[in-house]
C-alpha positions in Angstrom: -128.7 -133.6 5.1 -129.0 -129.8 4.2 -128.9 -127.6 7.6 -131.8 -125.8 6.2 -133.8 -129.3 6.2 -132.6 -130.2 9.5 -134.0 -127.1 10.9 -137.3 -127.4 9.3 -137.4 -131.1 10.8 -136.7 -129.7 14.3 -139.2 -127.1 13.9 -142.1 -129.4 12.9 -141.0 -131.6 15.8 -141.1 -128.5 18.2 -144.5 -127.4 17.1 -145.8 -130.9 17.4 -144.3 -131.5 20.9 -145.7 -127.9 21.9 -149.3 -129.1 21.1 -148.9 -132.1 23.1 -147.2 -130.3 26.1 -149.6 -127.3 26.0 -152.3 -129.0 28.0 -150.5 -130.5 30.6 -150.8 -129.5 34.2 -153.1 -126.7 33.1 -156.2 -126.1 35.1 -159.2 -124.0 33.8 -161.3 -121.4 35.8 -164.2 -123.8 35.7 -162.0 -126.7 37.2 -160.8 -124.3 39.9 -163.9 -122.9 40.9 -163.1 -119.3 40.0 -166.0 -117.2 38.8 -165.1 -115.7 35.4 -166.0 -112.0 34.8 -165.7 -109.5 31.9 -166.6 -112.2 29.3 -163.9 -114.4 29.8 -163.9 -118.0 28.8 -164.5 -120.7 31.7 -162.2 -123.0 29.8 -159.2 -121.1 29.7 -156.2 -121.8 31.8 -155.9 -119.9 35.3 -151.9 -119.7 35.0 -150.7 -121.3 31.4 -146.9 -121.2 32.5 -146.0 -120.6 28.9 -142.3 -119.9 29.6 -142.0 -123.3 31.5 -143.7 -125.2 28.5 -141.6 -123.3 26.1 -138.7 -124.5 27.6 -139.8 -128.0 28.1 -141.0 -128.2 24.4 -137.6 -127.0 23.5 -135.4 -129.6 25.2 -138.0 -132.6 24.5 -137.9 -131.4 20.7 -134.3 -131.6 20.9 -134.1 -135.0 22.4 -136.4 -136.3 19.5 -134.5 -134.6 16.9 -131.3 -136.0 17.9 -132.4 -139.5 18.1 -133.8 -139.0 14.6 -130.7 -137.5 13.3 -128.7 -140.3 14.8 -130.9 -142.9 13.2 -130.7 -141.1 9.6 -126.8 -141.0 10.0 -126.4 -144.4 10.9 -128.9 -145.7 8.5 -131.4 -147.3 11.0 -133.9 -145.5 8.8 -133.2 -145.6 5.3 -133.4 -142.4 3.3 -134.2 -142.9 -0.6 -131.9 -141.4 -2.8 -133.9 -139.0 -5.0 -131.0 -138.2 -7.3 -131.3 -141.9 -8.6 -135.3 -141.6 -9.6 -136.1 -142.1 -13.3 
């Protein structure tokens, strides 16, 4: 598989994992009982911990990507050969 394709697959997995991991452990201002001032959104997280979530997303994505690449390499998931299509 082309390295650019492998990177594109990793990036797709990374973004999907990010959207799964972002809401985990977040508490909103409303849930915490903190009054919002200056037009803030009561549903916004008090402390989003983005650095921790980006690091978690990176290693979770790498694990899923590595398993996928191993499955493709050992033909556990067959890849169609596009060169033979007529």
